[in-house]
C-alpha positions in Angstrom: 9.3 84.8 201.5 11.1 81.8 201.5 13.8 79.3 200.4 15.0 79.5 196.8 17.6 77.8 194.5 20.6 79.9 195.1 24.2 78.7 194.5 25.0 76.1 197.2 27.9 77.5 199.2 28.6 76.4 202.8 27.0 79.5 204.2 23.9 78.8 202.2 23.5 75.1 202.6 21.1 75.3 205.5 19.2 77.9 203.6 18.8 75.7 200.5 18.1 72.6 202.4 17.4 70.3 199.3 16.3 72.8 201.0 -15.6 71.0 217.3 -15.5 71.7 219.8 -17.3 74.8 221.0 -16.6 76.4 224.4 -19.4 78.2 226.2 -19.2 81.9 225.9 -19.6 82.2 229.6 -16.1 80.7 230.0 -14.7 84.0 228.7 -15.2 85.5 232.1 -12.6 83.1 233.5 -9.6 84.0 231.4 -6.1 83.1 232.4 -3.1 84.7 230.7 -1.7 82.6 227.8 1.9 81.4 228.3 3.2 82.7 225.0 1.9 86.2 225.0 1.2 86.8 228.7 0.4 90.5 228.6 -1.7 90.8 225.4 -4.0 87.7 225.3 -6.4 86.0 227.6 -7.3 82.4 227.1 -10.1 80.5 228.8 -8.7 77.8 231.2 -8.7 74.2 229.9 -11.4 72.2 231.6 -9.8 69.4 233.7 -6.4 70.6 232.5 -6.8 69.2 229.0 -4.6 71.5 226.9 -5.9 69.9 223.7 -9.3 71.4 224.5 -10.4 74.2 222.2 -10.3 77.4 224.3 -11.5 80.9 223.4 -8.8 83.6 223.1 -9.3 87.3 223.5 -6.8 90.0 222.7 -6.2 92.7 225.3 -3.1 94.9 224.8 -2.3 97.2 227.8 -2.2 100.9 227.1 1.4 100.9 228.5 2.6 98.7 225.7 1.1 100.9 223.0 2.6 104.0 224.8 6.0 102.2 224.8 5.7 101.5 221.1 5.0 105.2 220.3 7.9 106.2 222.5 10.3 103.9 220.7 9.2 105.1 217.3 9.7 108.7 218.2 13.1 107.9 219.7 14.4 106.2 216.5 18.0 107.1 215.6 17.8 107.6 211.8 20.5 106.9 209.3 21.3 109.4 206.6 19.4 109.3 203.4 20.4 106.6 200.9 22.8 107.7 198.2 20.9 106.0 195.4 17.9 107.8 193.8 15.8 104.6 193.9 15.1 101.7 196.3 18.1 99.7 195.2 19.9 100.2 198.5 16.8 99.1 200.5 13.7 100.7 202.0 14.1 104.4 201.5 14.4 106.9 204.3 11.4 109.0 203.1 9.1 105.9 203.2 10.2 104.9 206.7 9.9 108.5 208.1 6.4 108.8 206.6 5.5 105.4 208.2 7.0 106.5 211.5 5.0 109.8 211.6 1.7 108.0 211.0 2.5 105.1 213.3 3.4 107.3 216.3 0.6 109.8 215.9 -2.5 108.7 213.9 -2.4 104.9 213.9 -4.9 103.2 216.3 -4.2 99.5 217.2 -7.6 99.3 219.0 -9.4 99.2 215.6 -7.8 96.0 214.5 -8.0 94.6 218.0 -11.7 95.1 218.0 -12.0 93.4 214.6 -10.0 90.4 215.9 -12.1 90.2 219.1 -15.3 90.2 217.0 -14.2 86.9 215.4 -14.3 83.5 217.1 -10.6 82.9 218.1 -9.3 79.9 219.9 -6.2 78.1 221.1 -5.5 74.4 221.3 -2.4 72.5 222.0 -1.1 70.4 219.1 2.1 68.3 219.4 3.0 70.1 222.6 2.5 73.7 221.2 -0.4 76.1 221.6 -1.8 76.9 218.2 -4.0 80.0 217.7 -6.7 80.0 215.1 -9.7 81.9 213.8 -12.7 79.7 213.1 -15.7 81.2 211.4 -18.6 78.9 210.4 -20.9 79.8 207.6 -24.6 80.3 208.2 -25.2 78.4 205.0 -25.7 74.6 205.0 -23.2 72.3 203.5 -20.4 74.9 203.6 -17.0 73.5 202.6 -14.4 73.7 205.3 -11.1 75.4 204.3 -7.9 75.9 206.2 -6.0 79.0 205.0 -2.3 79.5 206.0 -0.4 82.8 205.9 3.3 83.3 205.3 6.2 85.7 206.3 6.1 88.6 206.7 2.4 88.0 207.0 0.0 86.8 209.6 -3.7 86.2 210.2 -4.1 89.9 209.4 -3.6 89.0 205.7 -6.8 86.9 205.6 -9.2 89.1 207.6 -10.7 90.6 204.4 -11.6 87.2 202.9 -13.5 85.8 205.8 -16.8 87.3 205.1 -16.7 86.8 201.3 -16.0 83.1 201.9 -18.4 82.4 204.8 -21.1 84.8 203.5 -20.8 84.7 199.7 -24.4 85.9 199.1 -23.4 89.3 200.4 -20.4 89.4 198.0 -21.8 88.4 194.6 -21.7 84.6 195.2 -24.3 82.0 195.9 -25.0 80.0 199.1 -23.5 76.9 197.4 -20.1 78.7 197.4 -20.0 79.0 201.2 -17.0 77.9 203.3 -16.3 77.3 207.0 -13.0 79.2 207.4 -10.1 78.1 209.7 -7.1 80.5 209.8 -4.3 79.4 212.1 -1.2 81.4 213.1 2.0 79.5 212.2 4.1 78.4 215.2 6.2 81.3 216.4 3.9 83.8 214.7 1.2 86.0 216.1 -0.7 84.4 219.0 0.5 80.9 218.5 3.1 79.4 220.9 6.8 79.9 220.2 8.6 76.6 219.8 11.3 76.0 222.5 12.9 73.1 220.7 13.9 72.6 217.1 11.9 70.7 214.6 8.9 72.9 213.7 9.4 72.8 209.9 6.7 72.9 207.2 6.2 69.1 207.4 5.6 69.2 211.1 3.2 72.2 210.8 1.3 70.3 208.0 0.8 67.4 210.4 -0.4 69.8 213.1 -2.9 71.3 210.7 -4.3 67.9 209.8 -4.7 67.2 213.5 -6.4 70.6 214.0 -8.9 70.0 211.2 -9.7 66.5 212.6 -10.1 68.0 216.1 -12.6 70.5 214.7 -14.6 67.6 213.5 -14.0 68.1 209.7 -13.8 64.9 207.7 -13.9 66.6 204.3 -12.1 69.9 203.6 -9.7 71.8 201.4 -6.6 73.9 202.1 -5.1 77.2 200.8 -1.8 79.0 201.2 0.8 81.3 199.8 4.4 81.9 200.8 5.1 79.6 203.8 1.4 78.9 203.6 2.0 77.2 200.2 4.9 75.2 201.7 2.7 73.9 204.5 -0.3 73.3 202.3 1.7 71.3 199.8 3.1 69.2 202.6 -0.5 68.6 203.7 -1.2 67.4 200.2 1.8 65.0 200.3 0.4 63.6 203.6 -2.9 63.0 201.7 -5.0 62.7 204.8 -8.4 61.1 203.9 -10.3 64.3 204.4 -8.2 66.6 202.2 -9.9 67.0 198.9 -7.7 69.5 197.1 -5.5 72.6 197.6 -5.3 76.1 196.2 -2.1 78.2 196.0 -1.3 81.7 194.9 2.5 81.0 195.1 3.0 77.6 193.5 6.2 75.6 193.4 6.7 74.9 189.7 10.3 75.8 188.7 11.7 73.0 186.4 15.2 71.6 187.1 16.8 73.2 184.1 15.5 76.6 185.1 16.7 76.2 188.6 20.1 75.1 187.4 20.5 78.1 185.2 19.5 80.5 188.0 21.7 78.7 190.5 24.9 79.3 188.4 23.9 82.6 186.9 23.6 81.1 183.4 21.4 82.7 180.7 17.9 81.3 180.3 17.3 78.4 177.9 16.7 79.5 174.4 13.4 77.7 173.9 11.4 79.5 176.6 7.9 80.9 175.7 7.2 84.6 176.5 5.5 83.6 179.8 8.4 81.3 180.8 11.0 83.9 179.9 9.1 86.5 182.0 9.0 84.1 185.0 12.8 83.4 184.5 13.5 87.2 184.5 11.4 87.7 187.7 13.2 84.9 189.5 16.6 86.1 188.3 15.9 89.6 189.7 14.7 88.2 193.0 17.7 85.9 193.5 20.1 88.7 192.8 18.4 91.6 194.6 15.7 90.3 197.0 17.1 87.5 199.2 19.4 89.1 201.8 16.8 89.0 204.5 15.9 85.3 203.7 19.6 84.3 203.8 20.1 85.9 207.2 17.0 84.3 208.7 17.9 80.9 207.2 21.4 81.0 208.6 21.4 83.1 211.7 17.9 84.1 212.9 18.9 84.5 216.5 21.2 87.4 215.5 18.3 89.6 214.6 18.0 91.2 218.1 17.5 94.6 216.5 14.1 93.8 215.1 12.9 92.9 218.5 14.2 96.1 220.0 13.4 98.7 217.4 9.9 99.0 215.9 11.3 100.9 212.9 14.0 98.2 212.4 11.2 95.6 212.4 9.1 97.5 210.0 11.9 98.1 207.5 12.9 94.4 207.7 9.4 93.3 207.0 8.8 95.8 204.2 12.0 94.8 202.4 10.4 91.5 201.2 10.1 91.9 197.4 10.4 94.8 195.1 6.7 95.0 194.0 5.4 94.9 197.6 8.0 97.4 198.8 7.1 99.8 196.0 3.4 99.5 196.7 3.9 100.2 200.4 6.1 103.2 199.6 3.3 104.6 197.4 0.8 104.0 200.2 2.8 106.0 202.7 3.3 108.7 200.1 -0.4 109.2 200.1 -1.5 107.2 197.1 -4.5 104.8 197.1 -3.7 101.1 196.6 -5.1 97.7 197.5 -3.6 98.2 201.0 -3.9 101.1 203.3 -1.5 102.5 205.8 -3.6 100.9 208.6 -3.5 97.5 206.9 0.3 97.6 206.7 0.7 98.8 210.3 -1.9 96.3 211.7 0.4 93.5 210.5 3.7 95.1 211.7 2.2 96.0 215.0 1.0 92.4 215.6 4.6 91.3 215.1 5.8 93.9 217.5 3.3 93.3 220.3 3.7 89.5 220.1 7.5 89.9 220.0 7.7 87.4 217.1 10.3 88.9 214.9 12.9 86.3 215.7 10.6 83.4 216.5 9.0 83.7 213.1 12.4 84.0 211.4 13.4 80.6 212.8 11.0 78.9 210.3 13.6 79.8 207.6 16.3 78.1 209.7 14.1 75.0 210.2 13.2 74.6 206.6 15.0 72.0 204.4 12.8 72.3 201.4 13.8 74.0 198.1 10.8 76.3 198.1 10.1 76.6 194.3 11.0 73.0 193.3 7.9 70.9 192.4 7.0 68.5 195.3 5.1 65.9 193.2 1.7 66.7 194.7 -0.7 64.0 193.6 -4.1 65.4 194.8 -6.1 68.1 192.9 -4.5 71.5 192.8 -5.8 75.0 191.9 -3.4 77.8 191.1 -4.1 81.6 190.9 -1.3 83.7 189.4 -1.0 87.3 190.4 1.3 89.4 188.2 3.3 91.1 190.9 4.1 87.9 192.8 7.8 87.0 193.1 7.3 85.1 189.9 4.2 84.5 187.8 4.1 80.7 187.3 3.5 79.9 183.6 0.8 77.4 182.8 3.4 75.1 181.1 5.4 74.8 184.3 2.3 74.5 186.5 0.8 71.7 184.5 4.0 69.7 184.8 4.3 70.4 188.6 0.7 69.5 189.3 -0.6 66.6 187.2 -4.1 67.0 188.7 -4.5 70.7 188.0 -8.1 71.6 188.3 -7.9 75.4 187.9 -5.3 77.8 186.5 -5.9 81.6 186.1 -3.7 84.6 185.6 -5.2 87.7 187.2 -4.7 91.3 186.0 -3.7 92.8 189.3 -2.2 91.8 192.7 1.0 90.7 194.3 2.5 88.6 197.0 -0.2 89.4 199.6 -3.1 88.6 197.3 -5.8 87.9 199.8 -4.9 91.1 201.7 -4.5 93.3 198.6 -7.2 91.9 196.3 -9.6 90.1 198.6 -12.7 90.1 196.3 -10.8 88.7 193.4 -8.9 86.3 195.6 -12.2 85.0 197.2 -13.7 84.5 193.8 -10.7 82.5 192.7 -11.1 80.2 195.8 -14.8 79.7 195.1 -14.2 78.9 191.4 -11.3 76.6 192.2 -13.2 74.3 194.6 -16.7 74.5 193.1 -16.3 71.2 191.2 -15.6 69.4 194.5 -18.8 70.2 196.2 
């Protein structure tokens, strides 16, 4: 993801920023096309014209759009093979050609479309913008409401695997007392949410919208979770400290101390007194700042220039895959035929959602809007739980985490998993969420 403490040059200054309603099912027969995704979603009309009403949404992609996608993939004009023997020049040609072959022949969007339509999905207008969200209530009494926020290049697809473990824990090794009501919104400009037509939709404004959404759903007591941009939004919710927000959980915390950020900013060596965990985190961050931020800089500075990712599905896919080294390597292995936490369909479900909703550029604008330094501590005062996955952009040490979050209620380092933890390791992730919030019930 996101915004990081790079050297502050004029071209990077913007990048740094110092940086319930329930609607009758019968209403589904009266769908009108949604304004933001006219050809692929249907939304029940608002009774009396009240756009703040919670209206069911149904996904319906025309065959013609899927045929056009396959045609464009097959018509890709490929570059020559990279001259390096590894992925140091970017996503390798073999990976992208393996992906293209599967995407244009064997991949079936209808499978994930059916999964989405089997879930309760809704749209409601918040602060002038349509917000799409999945809302699944648990069958268990006294379930704890949780709002879970995705990041970039993610979407609601990331969280589909954790819905049942959280809402129906008894089927996944948990107890009824661990149950959650789950709310999963699409960020503005992402997926089936509206695309902002004016500036100002930064993490702080999204956080205010999420507080409004939870109140509109009738929740007076809830928790929040997020990684990547989801962490930025969730921490801003915590800073707002609405009366109903009990605590937050993050799998991508903001903990980097000032002296570490300073050393990274100017390319200085790490401080001599770092523990092994701190030195490992420093090395991970140093690698990411030097080798993994080209896409983030472009989106933070000039998102509108990225016309190519709206016109070429392979261009979009490569741009999304080139996120961080560990995730890119995992995806390359998947398309080389190896078994991993993600499947080829998982990866293409997410990329295809971006393609069909035409959100490559609108999602990128969140980087331009953001003025926060992503990894700097934000002085969150409410209880915080942190799960550290080893292949995240950096594995936050306990020492940094305890300083960043004075009310730390849970910290755990997991043996496996990366940036897309809920997607890649859903069972472990779900158990982390249960354990984190168990003391608050």
